[in-house]
C-alpha positions in Angstrom: 159.0 86.8 135.2 158.5 87.6 131.5 156.8 91.1 130.6 153.4 90.9 128.7 153.7 91.5 125.0 152.5 95.1 124.2 151.2 93.9 120.9 149.3 91.2 122.4 147.7 93.6 124.8 146.6 95.9 121.9 145.1 93.0 120.0 143.1 92.0 122.9 141.8 95.4 123.6 140.9 95.7 119.8 139.1 92.5 120.0 137.1 93.6 123.0 136.0 96.9 121.5 136.9 96.9 117.8 134.6 99.8 116.9 134.9 103.5 117.6 132.0 105.2 119.2 131.4 107.4 116.1 131.0 105.3 112.8 131.0 106.5 109.2 128.8 104.5 106.9 128.8 104.4 103.0 125.3 103.1 102.1 124.9 102.9 98.4 127.1 106.1 97.9 125.3 108.0 100.5 127.6 108.9 103.7 126.1 108.6 107.2 127.7 109.5 110.4 126.1 107.9 113.6 127.2 106.4 117.0 127.9 102.7 117.5 125.2 102.3 120.2 122.7 103.4 117.5 123.8 100.7 115.2 123.3 98.0 117.8 120.2 99.3 119.4 118.0 96.6 117.9 119.5 93.2 119.1 119.2 90.5 116.2 119.2 93.0 113.5 121.7 92.8 110.5 123.5 96.1 111.8 123.6 94.7 115.1 125.2 91.5 113.9 127.7 93.4 111.8 128.9 95.7 114.6 128.9 93.2 117.5 129.5 89.8 116.1 131.8 90.5 113.4 135.4 91.7 113.4 135.8 95.2 112.1 138.5 94.1 109.5 136.0 91.5 108.1 133.4 94.3 107.1 133.5 95.9 103.6 135.0 99.3 103.4 135.2 102.0 100.7 138.3 103.8 99.3 138.2 106.2 102.4 137.8 103.6 105.0 134.2 104.0 105.7 132.0 100.8 106.3 130.3 100.1 103.1 126.7 98.7 102.8 125.5 97.9 99.3 121.7 99.1 99.7 119.6 102.1 99.0 121.4 105.1 100.3 118.3 107.4 100.3 116.1 104.9 102.0 118.5 104.2 104.6 117.8 107.5 106.4 114.5 106.0 107.5 116.3 102.8 108.7 118.6 104.8 110.9 115.8 107.2 112.3 113.9 104.0 113.3 117.0 102.5 115.1 117.3 105.9 117.0 114.3 106.1 118.6 112.3 102.9 117.6 109.5 105.1 115.9 108.5 105.5 112.3 108.0 109.0 110.7 107.4 109.4 107.1 106.8 112.3 104.9 103.2 112.9 103.7 102.2 110.9 100.7 105.4 108.9 101.0 105.9 107.1 97.6 108.5 104.5 98.4 106.8 102.5 101.2 107.0 99.2 99.6 110.6 99.6 98.9 111.4 100.9 102.4 109.5 97.6 103.7 112.1 95.6 101.6 114.9 97.4 103.1 113.5 96.8 106.6 113.4 93.1 105.8 116.8 93.1 104.6 118.2 94.9 107.7 116.1 92.3 109.8 114.0 94.9 111.6 110.6 93.0 112.1 108.9 95.7 114.1 109.6 98.2 111.3 108.3 95.6 108.7 105.0 95.5 110.7 104.6 99.4 110.7 105.2 99.4 107.0 102.9 96.4 106.1 99.9 97.5 104.0 96.7 97.5 106.0 93.6 95.9 105.1 90.3 97.7 104.6 86.9 96.5 105.5 86.5 94.9 102.2 90.0 93.2 102.8 91.6 95.1 99.9 95.1 96.6 100.4 95.0 100.1 101.6 98.3 101.2 100.1 99.3 101.8 96.4 95.8 102.3 95.1 97.2 103.3 91.8 99.0 100.4 90.7 96.9 100.0 87.5 95.0 102.3 85.2 91.3 102.7 85.4 90.6 100.9 82.3 92.1 97.7 83.7 89.5 97.8 86.6 85.9 96.4 86.5 83.5 98.2 84.1 81.4 99.6 87.1 84.5 101.1 88.9 84.3 104.5 87.3 80.5 104.8 87.7 80.7 103.8 91.4 83.6 106.5 91.8 81.6 109.1 90.1 78.5 108.4 92.1 80.6 108.6 95.3 82.1 111.8 94.3 78.7 113.4 93.4 77.3 112.2 96.8 80.1 113.6 98.7 79.8 117.0 96.9 76.1 117.1 97.9 76.7 116.3 101.4 79.4 118.8 101.8 78.5 122.2 103.3 78.0 125.2 101.2 81.0 127.0 102.5 83.3 124.1 102.2 84.6 125.3 98.7 85.4 128.7 100.1 88.0 127.1 102.5 90.1 125.7 99.7 93.3 127.6 98.7 93.5 129.3 95.5 96.6 128.6 93.1 97.9 127.2 89.9 98.8 123.7 88.7 100.6 123.0 85.6 100.4 119.5 83.9 103.2 118.9 81.3 103.0 116.1 78.7 105.5 114.9 76.2 104.4 112.7 73.4 105.5 111.4 70.0 103.8 110.0 66.9 104.6 108.7 63.5 103.1 110.3 60.5 103.3 108.7 56.9 103.8 110.3 53.5 100.1 110.4 53.0 98.7 112.9 55.3 95.2 111.3 55.2 96.8 108.2 56.8 95.9 107.8 60.6 99.0 108.8 62.8 100.6 106.0 64.6 100.7 107.2 68.3 103.2 106.0 70.8 102.1 106.0 74.4 104.0 108.3 76.9 104.5 107.0 80.4 105.1 110.2 82.3 103.0 113.2 83.1 104.8 116.0 84.9 103.2 118.1 87.7 104.4 121.6 88.5 103.0 123.9 91.4 103.0 124.2 95.0 103.7 121.1 96.9 100.5 121.4 99.2 98.2 121.8 96.2 99.6 119.0 94.2 99.4 116.6 97.2 95.8 117.7 97.9 94.6 117.1 94.2 96.5 114.0 93.3 97.1 112.3 96.8 98.6 108.8 96.5 98.6 109.1 92.6 101.5 111.8 92.9 105.0 110.4 92.7 107.5 112.5 94.7 110.6 110.2 94.3 112.4 112.9 92.2 111.8 115.7 94.7 111.2 113.9 98.2 110.6 115.9 101.4 109.6 119.2 99.8 108.0 121.6 102.2 104.3 122.1 101.6 104.5 125.7 101.0 107.4 125.4 98.4 107.0 124.9 94.5 108.2 122.1 92.6 108.5 121.0 88.9 109.8 117.5 89.4 106.6 115.6 90.5 105.0 113.3 88.1 101.9 111.0 88.1 101.6 107.2 88.4 99.1 107.0 85.6 99.7 107.7 82.0 96.5 109.2 80.7 95.9 113.1 80.7 92.1 112.7 81.2 92.9 110.9 84.5 94.7 114.1 85.6 92.1 116.5 84.3 89.4 114.5 86.1 91.1 114.8 89.5 91.8 118.7 88.8 88.0 119.1 88.0 86.9 117.3 91.0 89.3 119.6 93.1 87.5 122.7 91.6 90.4 123.7 89.1 89.6 125.1 85.6 91.9 125.2 82.6 93.0 128.8 81.9 95.7 128.3 79.3 97.8 125.8 77.4 100.6 125.8 74.7 102.4 123.2 72.7 105.5 122.8 70.6 106.3 120.2 68.0 109.4 119.2 65.9 110.2 116.5 63.4 113.0 114.4 64.9 113.5 111.6 62.4 112.4 110.8 58.8 112.7 107.1 57.7 114.7 106.8 54.5 112.6 104.0 52.8 109.1 104.9 53.8 109.3 108.7 54.4 107.6 108.1 57.9 108.3 111.0 60.1 108.5 110.9 63.8 107.1 114.1 65.6 107.7 114.9 69.0 105.6 117.5 71.0 105.6 119.0 74.5 102.3 120.4 75.8 101.6 122.3 79.1 98.1 122.8 80.5 97.7 125.5 83.2 94.8 125.0 85.7 93.7 127.6 88.3 91.3 127.5 91.3 89.9 130.6 92.8 
């Protein structure tokens, strides 16, 4: 009787269970280490298909032998968390909800897609991402209605409500540039700047600016920590000032610097750049 081929036995065992219990993933340059049961916990998902229906040798790997997935490495942490316990837990004022929904669709996680889908308000308007456009692009009565609503809320609030608000500083930073011709009487040609920086305690910044605050450059910052990397989704200083005034803040200081960065050889037009900071305080 012929003996069984050892190589054939090893090959059969590998085909039966080709993946180790602990798996290293490289997702868009971010390394994750998890268990095989976690990756296959949602039947029908992309990861379930990769690690149950495909051979380990057919999957892409990086230079260190880790399984490679060409997707957003930062957002994959929430995909993996959902696969661990089938629940969605996001930081407060999470700014990447739409992108995370797209990742959930890619990984074929329909339940997560439903949890991330924007909810409709009573007026059938989307409840998420309320600051995709600037106020001047809205209807002419939008500002009036908003101001009337703010005034009504302020009048209805109890007298001691303001006393419960925390004191603190918020600094608004704004970098701009403009072109000035040889004739100083000529109107300057201003160039619009698309980013307004917010510095201060995380909890205060979120309280004042809410969903208009973009936290993508400093995500998951604890509420009592300070940051200088947040910025606003709109591009006009007056919008930031309005929100700070509504929250009870007052400007206490400001400073600005300016330099001439370039002079056009033929027209003598000069491009000036400036950086200004406005400091607000609430007692």
